[in-house]
C-alpha positions in Angstrom: 117.3 -89.2 168.3 115.1 -86.6 170.1 111.4 -87.0 169.5 109.5 -83.8 168.8 106.5 -83.2 171.0 103.6 -81.8 169.2 100.3 -80.5 170.6 97.8 -82.5 168.5 95.1 -80.0 167.7 92.6 -80.5 164.8 94.7 -78.5 162.3 97.9 -80.5 163.0 96.1 -83.8 162.8 94.6 -83.0 159.5 97.9 -81.6 158.2 99.7 -84.8 159.3 97.1 -87.0 157.5 97.4 -84.9 154.3 101.2 -85.0 154.5 101.0 -88.8 154.6 98.5 -88.8 151.7 96.0 -90.9 153.7 92.2 -90.9 154.0 90.7 -90.8 157.4 89.9 -94.5 157.1 93.5 -95.4 156.1 95.0 -93.3 158.9 92.6 -94.9 161.4 93.7 -98.3 160.2 97.4 -97.4 160.6 96.8 -96.1 164.2 94.5 -98.9 165.2 91.4 -96.7 165.7 88.1 -95.9 164.0 87.6 -93.5 161.1 85.1 -91.7 163.3 87.8 -91.0 165.9 90.0 -89.4 163.2 87.0 -87.3 162.1 86.3 -86.3 165.7 89.9 -85.2 166.2 89.9 -83.2 162.9 86.7 -81.3 163.8 87.9 -80.6 167.3 85.3 -82.7 169.1 88.0 -84.6 170.9 91.8 -84.5 171.1 94.0 -87.6 171.0 95.4 -88.7 174.3 97.6 -91.5 175.8 98.9 -94.0 173.3 97.3 -92.2 170.3 99.5 -89.1 171.1 102.6 -91.3 171.2 101.7 -93.0 167.9 101.1 -89.6 166.2 104.4 -88.3 167.5 106.2 -91.4 166.1 104.5 -91.2 162.7 105.1 -87.5 162.5 108.8 -87.9 163.3 109.4 -90.8 161.0 107.6 -89.2 158.1 109.5 -85.9 158.3 106.4 -84.0 159.2 107.0 -80.3 159.9 104.1 -78.1 161.0 104.0 -74.8 162.8 100.8 -73.3 163.9 100.2 -69.5 163.4 101.0 -69.1 167.1 104.3 -70.9 166.9 105.3 -68.8 163.8 104.5 -65.6 165.7 106.5 -66.8 168.7 109.5 -67.9 166.7 109.6 -64.5 164.7 109.2 -62.3 167.8 
């Protein structure tokens, strides 16, 4: 099974959380981080790195999450 590699920007993180039907607090609990961290990712203050990126990739893949940014859509339709 090939794991998709996402670039975890603020829109993609929020889209994943909404896809999962989770609050920021619940998502933070699932990822082993703080609600404030999820909020900071979603407003673009910080971006996830290291283990958090790996966990987000695993969660996205296992949940069937599909998200294409506007840039990706333009590239794929060019």
